[in-house]
N, C-alpha and C positions, 0 to 999 in steps of 0.2 A: 504494500500499500504506500503510495506517495504521500509525502507530508508537504503541506502548503507552506509557503514562505512565511505567512502570518503565524502558523502554528509553530514554526521554527523560531520565530521572533519571540513569541509568548513563552516558549519553553526556555529560551535563553535568558529572558527577563526574570522568570521564576528561579532559575538556576543561580543567577546573579544575587537575588535576594537571599537564597537559602545558603549558598556556598561561598559567596563572595565573587567579585568580578575576575580575579586571575584564574581561579579554579573553574568557573563557568566557561570563560573563554577558552581555556585549555581543552576542556571536555567537548565544547562545540567544534573546536578545530579538528578533533578526532572523528567526527561524524562526516560521512560523505555528503557533498552538497545536494545531491538529488535523490538520496535514500539508498538503502542497501540493495535494492533490486538492480541498481545501475553498476554494482561492483562485480567484477569478474571473479568467478571462483577458479581454484586451481584446476578443477575438472574441466571448466570452460577453456582454459588455456591449453590444457593437455589435448582436448578435442581438436582445437583449432591447429595445434602443432601437428597432429596426425594428418589433418586434411592438407595442410600446407606442405608437409614432406611428400604426400602422395602426389600433389600438383607439380612440385619441383622435380620429382622423379620423372614425370611424364615429359616435362620440359627438357630434362637432361636427355632423355632418350630421343626426342625430336632434335635436339642440337647435334647429338652424336650421329643420327641419321643424316642430317644436312652436311656435317663435316665429312662423313664418309663419301657422300655423293660428290662434294666438292673435290675431294682428292681423286675420285675416279674421273671427274672432268679434267682435272690437271694432268692425269695420266694420258687421257685421250688426246688433249691438245699438244702435249709434249711429244707424243708419238707422231701426231700429224706434222708438227713442226720439224722433227727429225727427218721424217720421210721427205718433206718439201725441200729441206736443206740438202739432203742427199741428192735429190733430183737436180737441184741447182748446181751443186758442186760437180756432179758427173758431167754436166753439159760445159762447164768452163775448161 
């Protein structure tokens, strides 16, 4: 349940009356600004880490495939260049 700003203010005011300003301020600083429902749990972070690892693994696989294809193209062009150079050299 989200707490309204007016309810936070009232709580802070009451804490100041009962506990004193320094203690009340310290206590309020330890509360999240938008409520505990907005705070990530360790399990949320672990779940996100797993999803990101899966996605990065897929990206790594695609990059490896592109690099492999690039080296294949370099091999083809190198072979064509050598063949062309050989033909030119033979005619000279």
